[in-house]
C-alpha positions, 0 to 999 in steps of 0.5 A: 492534508486533504486526504479522504480515508486512512489507507487501512480503511481503503484496503478493507473497503476494496477487499470488502468489495472483492468478497461481494463481487465473488459472492455475487458472480461465483461463475467467474472464479478461475479454478487454478491450481496453486492460487492459495499457495501463491495468496499465501506467498503474497500475504507473507511477503506483504506482512514481512514488509509492512512490519519492517517499514514500520519497525524502520518507522518506529526506530527513527522516532517518527510518525506511523499515522498516514493522515498526518505526515507533517508530524513526521520528524526524520525523512527516512531513506534507508531500510525498505525506504531505500527501495520504495518511498511507500513500503507500506502502501506496496504492502497493502497492495500486495495484501490486497493482491493476495486476497484477489488471488484467494477469491480467484474471481477475474471480475475482481482484478479490476480492485487492484489498479483502483486501489493504487490509483486511489491511494496515488491521488488521494493519500500519496500526492498530498503526503508528498506535498506535506513532506516536501514542505517540511523536508525541502530539497532532501525530499525533492533528491529522495524523490528523484533517486527513489520510485513511489512504488518500486 
């Protein structure tokens, strides 16, 4: 598979860039009441989704390692995977959104679509190719039924 960086590292890099942007451009912060509450709610939703998806993967005795989808032993189509083919990446995006909301720096907002585009191109597409080879028509049918993100 031709992935570049593990998704958790991409998330940390994006979060770090957001922090640097906020540090360099504090005048671009939006002082909107309730931002920290919203960030907390997004974090809670992200962690719930992430742990539910991880538990589902472990329950089905397959790999959690995003760098080696060819090691998957089962095609999981239930639980969180019934609504999203990539619930952990969706949770990662929610975590990044929570961090961006917490910082409340309007310039950092560009990092969320950049994160999603990066994952789509460098992580998800190579994974999909590997899973299509591994699981064939079952995987292709799953892709027709369930969206990539939500």
